[in-house]
Each structure stands twice: as structure tokens, then as C-alpha cells.
DRENLUM-281692 format. One record per residue (C-alpha): residue number from 1; residue in one letter; x negated, y negated, z negated. Coordinates in Angstrom, 3 decimals. Each point is the difference from the previous one (the first is absolute). Layout:
N
@resi NUM, resn A, X X, Y Y, Z Z
...
//
This chain:
265
@resi 1, resn X, X -107.094, Y -110.758, Z -120.898
@resi 2, resn X, X -1.046, Y 3.332, Z 1.384
@resi 3, resn X, X -3.708, Y -0.886, Z -0.162
@resi 4, resn X, X -1.747, Y -1.654, Z -2.927
@resi 5, resn X, X -2.319, Y -2.750, Z 1.167
@resi 6, resn X, X -0.533, Y -2.491, Z -2.849
@resi 7, resn X, X -2.482, Y -2.164, Z 1.909
@resi 8, resn X, X 2.447, Y -0.559, Z 2.864
@resi 9, resn X, X 3.166, Y -0.481, Z -2.013
@resi 10, resn X, X -0.511, Y -3.757, Z -0.637
@resi 11, resn X, X -0.402, Y -0.563, Z 3.758
@resi 12, resn X, X 3.086, Y 2.055, Z 0.867
@resi 13, resn X, X 2.147, Y -1.622, Z -2.678
@resi 14, resn X, X -1.096, Y -3.431, Z 1.179
@resi 15, resn X, X 1.070, Y 0.855, Z 3.550
@resi 16, resn X, X 3.388, Y 1.234, Z -1.182
@resi 17, resn X, X 0.630, Y -3.180, Z -1.966
@resi 18, resn X, X -1.113, Y -2.244, Z 2.872
@resi 19, resn X, X 2.019, Y 1.635, Z 2.727
@resi 20, resn X, X 2.974, Y 1.158, Z -2.053
@resi 21, resn X, X 2.708, Y 2.462, Z 1.138
@resi 22, resn X, X 2.603, Y -0.600, Z 2.675
@resi 23, resn X, X 3.313, Y -0.674, Z -1.707
@resi 24, resn X, X 2.917, Y 2.384, Z 0.439
@resi 25, resn X, X 1.901, Y -2.616, Z 2.008
@resi 26, resn X, X -2.878, Y -0.320, Z 2.485
@resi 27, resn X, X -0.759, Y 3.699, Z 0.464
@resi 28, resn X, X 1.804, Y 2.097, Z 2.600
@resi 29, resn X, X 2.554, Y 2.573, Z -1.212
@resi 30, resn X, X -2.269, Y 3.035, Z -0.471
@resi 31, resn X, X 2.778, Y 2.487, Z -0.698
@resi 32, resn X, X 1.865, Y -0.999, Z 3.137
@resi 33, resn X, X -2.982, Y 0.310, Z 2.340
@resi 34, resn X, X -1.009, Y 3.369, Z -1.469
@resi 35, resn X, X 3.455, Y 1.544, Z 0.246
@resi 36, resn X, X 1.717, Y -1.396, Z 3.096
@resi 37, resn X, X -0.197, Y 1.277, Z 3.574
@resi 38, resn X, X -1.359, Y -2.216, Z 2.756
@resi 39, resn X, X -3.111, Y -1.054, Z -1.938
@resi 40, resn X, X -3.512, Y 0.246, Z 1.453
@resi 41, resn X, X -2.697, Y 1.787, Z -1.960
@resi 42, resn X, X -3.658, Y -0.696, Z 0.761
@resi 43, resn X, X -2.887, Y 2.043, Z -1.396
@resi 44, resn X, X -3.347, Y -1.767, Z 0.336
@resi 45, resn X, X -3.172, Y 1.686, Z -1.269
@resi 46, resn X, X -3.316, Y -1.838, Z -0.320
@resi 47, resn X, X -3.599, Y 0.645, Z -0.952
@resi 48, resn X, X -2.244, Y -2.592, Z -1.603
@resi 49, resn X, X -3.133, Y -0.708, Z 2.017
@resi 50, resn X, X -3.558, Y 0.457, Z -1.282
@resi 51, resn X, X -0.339, Y -3.745, Z -0.591
@resi 52, resn X, X 2.647, Y 0.070, Z -2.760
@resi 53, resn X, X -2.321, Y 1.841, Z -2.388
@resi 54, resn X, X -2.722, Y -2.597, Z 0.660
@resi 55, resn X, X 2.146, Y -2.917, Z -1.152
@resi 56, resn X, X -0.594, Y -1.138, Z -3.566
@resi 57, resn X, X 2.765, Y 0.505, Z -2.540
@resi 58, resn X, X 1.103, Y -3.643, Z -0.052
@resi 59, resn X, X 0.407, Y -0.007, Z 3.794
@resi 60, resn X, X 1.976, Y 3.248, Z -0.050
@resi 61, resn X, X 2.315, Y -1.423, Z -2.646
@resi 62, resn X, X 0.508, Y -3.154, Z 2.070
@resi 63, resn X, X 0.849, Y 2.057, Z 3.090
@resi 64, resn X, X 2.389, Y 2.175, Z -1.999
@resi 65, resn X, X 1.728, Y -3.173, Z -1.153
@resi 66, resn X, X 0.644, Y -0.719, Z 3.672
@resi 67, resn X, X 1.421, Y 3.530, Z 0.405
@resi 68, resn X, X 2.450, Y -0.639, Z -2.807
@resi 69, resn X, X 1.037, Y -3.294, Z 1.542
@resi 70, resn X, X 0.708, Y 1.615, Z 3.380
@resi 71, resn X, X 2.008, Y 2.837, Z -1.554
@resi 72, resn X, X 2.063, Y -2.263, Z -2.231
@resi 73, resn X, X 0.705, Y -2.441, Z 2.827
@resi 74, resn X, X 1.460, Y 2.707, Z 2.235
@resi 75, resn X, X 1.958, Y 1.721, Z -2.768
@resi 76, resn X, X 2.637, Y -2.667, Z 0.543
@resi 77, resn X, X 1.024, Y 1.806, Z 3.219
@resi 78, resn X, X -1.374, Y 3.554, Z -0.193
@resi 79, resn X, X -0.618, Y 2.774, Z -2.515
@resi 80, resn X, X -3.685, Y 0.876, Z -0.395
@resi 81, resn X, X -1.286, Y 3.074, Z -1.829
@resi 82, resn X, X -3.695, Y 0.751, Z -0.543
@resi 83, resn X, X -1.784, Y 3.339, Z -0.272
@resi 84, resn X, X -3.571, Y 0.819, Z -0.962
@resi 85, resn X, X -1.364, Y 2.680, Z 2.337
@resi 86, resn X, X -3.646, Y -0.250, Z -1.010
@resi 87, resn X, X -1.045, Y 3.156, Z -1.839
@resi 88, resn X, X 2.829, Y 2.054, Z 1.522
@resi 89, resn X, X -0.636, Y -0.580, Z 3.692
@resi 90, resn X, X -2.949, Y -0.552, Z 2.306
@resi 91, resn X, X 2.360, Y -1.667, Z 2.484
@resi 92, resn X, X 0.463, Y -3.346, Z -1.744
@resi 93, resn X, X -0.396, Y -1.915, Z -3.266
@resi 94, resn X, X 3.458, Y -1.518, Z -0.346
@resi 95, resn X, X 3.391, Y -0.015, Z 1.681
@resi 96, resn X, X 2.877, Y -2.454, Z 0.217
@resi 97, resn X, X 3.588, Y 1.214, Z 0.496
@resi 98, resn X, X 2.145, Y -2.853, Z 1.279
@resi 99, resn X, X 3.789, Y -0.101, Z 0.407
@resi 100, resn X, X 1.486, Y -2.766, Z 2.129
@resi 101, resn X, X 3.285, Y -0.750, Z 1.750
@resi 102, resn X, X -2.014, Y -1.299, Z 2.975
@resi 103, resn X, X -3.224, Y 1.736, Z 1.028
@resi 104, resn X, X -1.611, Y -3.357, Z 0.771
@resi 105, resn X, X 0.182, Y -0.836, Z -3.729
@resi 106, resn X, X -2.275, Y 2.966, Z -0.702
@resi 107, resn X, X -2.203, Y -1.124, Z 2.870
@resi 108, resn X, X -0.254, Y -3.514, Z -1.465
@resi 109, resn X, X -1.088, Y 1.439, Z -3.338
@resi 110, resn X, X -2.696, Y 2.177, Z 1.589
@resi 111, resn X, X -1.234, Y -2.918, Z 2.108
@resi 112, resn X, X -0.341, Y -2.198, Z -3.088
@resi 113, resn X, X -1.582, Y 2.844, Z -1.955
@resi 114, resn X, X -2.620, Y 0.818, Z 2.631
@resi 115, resn X, X -0.699, Y -3.672, Z 0.668
@resi 116, resn X, X -0.652, Y -0.765, Z -3.669
@resi 117, resn X, X -3.372, Y -0.068, Z -1.753
@resi 118, resn X, X 0.801, Y 3.378, Z -1.544
@resi 119, resn X, X 1.325, Y 1.354, Z 3.289
@resi 120, resn X, X -3.283, Y -0.707, Z 1.752
@resi 121, resn X, X -1.397, Y 2.941, Z -1.957
@resi 122, resn X, X 2.813, Y 2.309, Z 1.104
@resi 123, resn X, X -0.224, Y 2.431, Z 2.895
@resi 124, resn X, X 3.320, Y 1.426, Z 1.203
@resi 125, resn X, X -0.044, Y 3.797, Z -0.314
@resi 126, resn X, X 3.516, Y 0.412, Z 1.390
@resi 127, resn X, X 3.370, Y -1.748, Z 0.242
@resi 128, resn X, X 3.333, Y 1.788, Z 0.512
@resi 129, resn X, X 3.527, Y -1.390, Z 0.338
@resi 130, resn X, X 3.374, Y 1.636, Z -0.490
@resi 131, resn X, X 3.680, Y -0.880, Z -0.389
@resi 132, resn X, X 2.361, Y 1.279, Z -2.676
@resi 133, resn X, X 3.273, Y 1.474, Z 1.276
@resi 134, resn X, X 3.057, Y 1.697, Z -1.410
@resi 135, resn X, X -0.617, Y 3.745, Z -0.313
@resi 136, resn X, X 0.755, Y 1.683, Z 3.322
@resi 137, resn X, X 0.797, Y 3.478, Z -1.293
@resi 138, resn X, X 1.472, Y -0.547, Z -3.472
@resi 139, resn X, X 3.587, Y -0.591, Z 1.271
@resi 140, resn X, X -0.006, Y 3.532, Z 1.473
@resi 141, resn X, X -1.304, Y 1.745, Z -3.116
@resi 142, resn X, X 2.267, Y 1.943, Z -2.438
@resi 143, resn X, X 1.563, Y -2.076, Z -2.763
@resi 144, resn X, X -1.957, Y 1.753, Z -2.756
@resi 145, resn X, X -3.276, Y -0.721, Z 1.770
@resi 146, resn X, X 0.982, Y -3.654, Z 0.378
@resi 147, resn X, X 0.679, Y -0.133, Z -3.741
@resi 148, resn X, X -3.341, Y 1.677, Z -0.774
@resi 149, resn X, X -1.804, Y -2.593, Z 2.113
@resi 150, resn X, X 1.289, Y -2.674, Z -2.380
@resi 151, resn X, X -1.786, Y 1.585, Z -2.955
@resi 152, resn X, X -1.760, Y -2.684, Z -2.001
@resi 153, resn X, X -3.782, Y 0.264, Z -0.183
@resi 154, resn X, X -1.662, Y 0.670, Z -3.327
@resi 155, resn X, X -0.698, Y -3.232, Z -1.930
@resi 156, resn X, X -3.496, Y -1.365, Z -0.389
@resi 157, resn X, X -2.709, Y -1.302, Z 2.309
@resi 158, resn X, X -0.985, Y 1.797, Z 3.199
@resi 159, resn X, X -3.588, Y -1.162, Z 0.449
@resi 160, resn X, X -0.957, Y 2.051, Z 3.055
@resi 161, resn X, X 1.048, Y -1.115, Z 3.482
@resi 162, resn X, X -0.490, Y 2.088, Z 3.139
@resi 163, resn X, X 0.731, Y -1.191, Z 3.545
@resi 164, resn X, X 0.223, Y 2.549, Z 2.819
@resi 165, resn X, X 0.650, Y -0.925, Z 3.661
@resi 166, resn X, X 2.010, Y 2.598, Z 1.931
@resi 167, resn X, X 0.857, Y 0.640, Z 3.640
@resi 168, resn X, X 2.345, Y 2.606, Z 1.515
@resi 169, resn X, X -0.572, Y 1.648, Z 3.378
@resi 170, resn X, X 2.262, Y -0.405, Z 3.027
@resi 171, resn X, X 1.722, Y 3.335, Z -0.677
@resi 172, resn X, X 1.457, Y -1.422, Z -3.209
@resi 173, resn X, X 1.585, Y -2.970, Z 1.698
@resi 174, resn X, X 1.450, Y 2.286, Z 2.677
@resi 175, resn X, X 1.781, Y 2.281, Z -2.484
@resi 176, resn X, X 3.766, Y 0.100, Z -0.324
@resi 177, resn X, X 1.035, Y -2.338, Z -2.866
@resi 178, resn X, X 1.651, Y 2.873, Z -1.883
@resi 179, resn X, X -3.250, Y 1.994, Z 0.078
@resi 180, resn X, X -1.935, Y -2.971, Z -1.326
@resi 181, resn X, X 2.581, Y -0.442, Z -2.778
@resi 182, resn X, X -0.282, Y 3.674, Z -0.997
@resi 183, resn X, X -3.777, Y -0.286, Z -0.252
@resi 184, resn X, X 0.198, Y -3.224, Z -1.972
@resi 185, resn X, X 2.383, Y 1.736, Z -2.397
@resi 186, resn X, X -2.703, Y 2.626, Z -0.568
@resi 187, resn X, X -2.565, Y -2.813, Z -0.375
@resi 188, resn X, X 2.164, Y -1.682, Z -2.639
@resi 189, resn X, X 0.537, Y 3.253, Z -1.915
@resi 190, resn X, X -3.774, Y 0.499, Z -0.180
@resi 191, resn X, X -0.542, Y -3.549, Z -1.299
@resi 192, resn X, X 2.790, Y -0.159, Z -2.599
@resi 193, resn X, X -1.915, Y 1.777, Z -2.816
@resi 194, resn X, X -2.462, Y -2.925, Z 0.039
@resi 195, resn X, X 2.621, Y -2.753, Z 0.110
@resi 196, resn X, X -0.527, Y -1.036, Z -3.626
@resi 197, resn X, X -3.788, Y -0.217, Z 0.035
@resi 198, resn X, X -0.888, Y -1.121, Z 3.528
@resi 199, resn X, X 1.629, Y -3.141, Z 1.377
@resi 200, resn X, X 0.151, Y -0.168, Z 3.805
@resi 201, resn X, X 0.698, Y -2.779, Z 2.477
@resi 202, resn X, X 0.146, Y 0.319, Z 3.793
@resi 203, resn X, X -0.867, Y -2.641, Z 2.598
@resi 204, resn X, X 0.766, Y 0.370, Z 3.727
@resi 205, resn X, X -2.953, Y -1.000, Z 2.183
@resi 206, resn X, X 0.848, Y 1.020, Z 3.569
@resi 207, resn X, X -0.833, Y -2.956, Z 2.227
@resi 208, resn X, X -1.799, Y -1.805, Z -2.828
@resi 209, resn X, X -3.141, Y 2.118, Z 0.254
@resi 210, resn X, X -1.282, Y 3.363, Z 1.193
@resi 211, resn X, X 1.902, Y 1.996, Z -2.644
@resi 212, resn X, X 3.667, Y 0.836, Z -0.560
@resi 213, resn X, X 0.254, Y -0.321, Z -3.779
@resi 214, resn X, X -1.821, Y -1.231, Z -3.090
@resi 215, resn X, X 0.745, Y 2.013, Z -3.129
@resi 216, resn X, X -0.725, Y -1.668, Z -3.342
@resi 217, resn X, X -0.169, Y 1.943, Z -3.268
@resi 218, resn X, X -0.356, Y -1.041, Z -3.650
@resi 219, resn X, X -0.656, Y 2.448, Z -2.831
@resi 220, resn X, X -1.653, Y 0.472, Z -3.358
@resi 221, resn X, X -0.406, Y 3.714, Z 0.690
@resi 222, resn X, X -2.251, Y 0.662, Z 2.977
@resi 223, resn X, X 0.434, Y 3.754, Z -0.467
@resi 224, resn X, X 3.702, Y -0.410, Z 0.779
@resi 225, resn X, X -0.798, Y -2.075, Z 3.076
@resi 226, resn X, X -2.424, Y 2.718, Z 1.132
@resi 227, resn X, X 2.728, Y 2.647, Z -0.443
@resi 228, resn X, X 2.517, Y -2.172, Z 1.855
@resi 229, resn X, X -2.236, Y -0.271, Z 3.075
@resi 230, resn X, X -0.683, Y 3.762, Z -0.047
@resi 231, resn X, X 3.758, Y 0.655, Z -0.168
@resi 232, resn X, X 0.716, Y -2.335, Z 2.925
@resi 233, resn X, X -2.682, Y 1.657, Z 2.126
@resi 234, resn X, X 1.940, Y 3.291, Z -0.253
@resi 235, resn X, X 3.315, Y -1.217, Z 1.459
@resi 236, resn X, X 0.916, Y 0.385, Z 3.696
@resi 237, resn X, X -0.033, Y -3.750, Z 0.586
@resi 238, resn X, X -3.745, Y -0.126, Z -0.693
@resi 239, resn X, X -0.821, Y 1.820, Z 3.263
@resi 240, resn X, X 1.089, Y -3.173, Z 1.815
@resi 241, resn X, X -2.463, Y -2.227, Z -1.884
@resi 242, resn X, X -2.826, Y -1.036, Z 2.314
@resi 243, resn X, X -1.762, Y -2.287, Z -2.490
@resi 244, resn X, X -0.099, Y 0.113, Z -3.773
@resi 245, resn X, X -2.324, Y -2.560, Z -1.536
@resi 246, resn X, X -3.204, Y -0.972, Z 1.809
@resi 247, resn X, X -0.391, Y -1.871, Z -2.198
@resi 248, resn X, X 1.654, Y 0.791, Z -3.303
@resi 249, resn X, X -0.197, Y -3.111, Z -2.187
@resi 250, resn X, X -0.162, Y 0.573, Z -3.759
@resi 251, resn X, X -0.442, Y -2.510, Z -2.785
@resi 252, resn X, X 1.329, Y -1.196, Z -3.316
@resi 253, resn X, X 2.582, Y -2.749, Z -0.394
@resi 254, resn X, X -1.639, Y -3.015, Z -1.602
@resi 255, resn X, X 0.929, Y -3.531, Z -1.001
@resi 256, resn X, X -1.627, Y -3.083, Z 1.468
@resi 257, resn X, X -1.782, Y -0.934, Z -3.275
@resi 258, resn X, X -1.346, Y 3.559, Z -0.255
@resi 259, resn X, X -1.363, Y 0.019, Z 3.549
@resi 260, resn X, X -1.619, Y -3.384, Z -0.645
@resi 261, resn X, X -1.670, Y 1.339, Z -3.130
@resi 262, resn X, X -1.301, Y 3.140, Z 1.728
@resi 263, resn X, X -1.308, Y -1.708, Z 3.129
@resi 264, resn X, X -1.684, Y -2.738, Z -2.006
@resi 265, resn X, X -2.457, Y 2.556, Z -1.411
//
């Protein structure tokens, strides 16, 4: 465990034994949903209300047991990742990233979450939806650049997650496709030096919200992520960005038992 809490460990272990894990045969194919196109990604950030801190420890543990039950129940159809934002952001305390073949499956999870005993202490800070697609510009890139894009990331955990919503202005969408491709080639060249240390994933959001894209990053080296963003702000394509962030969501990837242990304090 990331945090040492001897007094709480018996409670947490008891919960894990009682509820048990979802078996591999029951869980959805995580690799498939995280890699295929045509999958919906939902980012839901929440704050805990002031009443949560007033609950006694036994009540908090009981409510967190309900959280685990809701998450495990829905993991049969969707992929759910958790992130602790508290301490890194004043926007929210925690975030759920959900991948689903049908957006209503993510909706069902959030409805059950917010309707649960634990969820009654949650206040939605923001919810964004996007759709994964095959890369629009990669087919037009030079062969060497295509090969470089397949570079395998460095092994090891990437604890930091950053989510940045993006919108482009109308001038971008009115550009000749060849001009957009040339600028995206420059964009790709600027990003390639960080390919090994910063993992990126793009979600298309036009029509699903008031943004065009959701960009998701994972890294263990925030200095490299910082340099990546500075490099991308220097390319010609950036002049067509009308929104970058607002908000920027940052947190650390965390397991369900870990989040239960932390929030039970």
C-alpha cells in the first residue's frame, strides 16, 4: 500500500475478503477497450462534500464498501480507472475514467455511483465525454515518422495523469486538408522526443460536449510533460487552439483498495 495506516488495515482487509475480486471471466476485456477505436471515454471529477469529514470512521468505511460494490458490479461491462486529485488540484478530490462501448453504460455507472450512500457525499466538479477514433493524420505522415510513433514507452509505472480539454477555432476547420496535414506533421515532430516517457491518448468530443478533444497523458516524469506542452505551443497548429485546459485535471493513478484506505481517514 502507498500509505501506512495500521489501524485501518483490518477494516480494509475485511472488506476485500467479504466482497472479493471480479473473476477474469466476468470482467470486460480491458486491453480491447483501451486500444480499439469506437470506444467512449468519460472523465468524471468529483469533490467530497463537507459532511464527509463529519462522518465517523466506521460510517466512512461502510460507505466506501458500497463504492467498491458499485465499481466491481459495473466492471463486468466497462473499464473504470481511478485517480486521486486531492493534494494536486483544487478542482476536485477524485476522478473516474470510464471506457465503454455504449455511452449509456458509463451513464449507468455514474447514476449508480451518485445514487449510492457514498455518492451522496459527492459533488460533480465536471464530466466530459469523448470517442476514440483511428488517427486522422497518421496515414499521410512519412513512413519513418509512422515507425517512430510505434516506439514502445519506457517500462515501469506512470503514476501521474493529466487531462486537458482542447477546442480549435473555425479557421482550423476551414483549412485545406493538405495544410492541416502539414501542420500536424510539425506537431508530431515536436512530440516525438517525448514518445517514450509521456503516453498520450486522444478522444474526439465534438457534439458530445462544448469541446473538440480530450487529451489524456500518463507519465512518471512531469518535467518531460512540461517540456512537451511547451514544444507543442511553439508549432503553427497551436495558433488555431481556442481552448487549452480550463480546467486541467491532474491526479495520480490509484487502485480501488488504496482510494478506500485514503478516504477512510
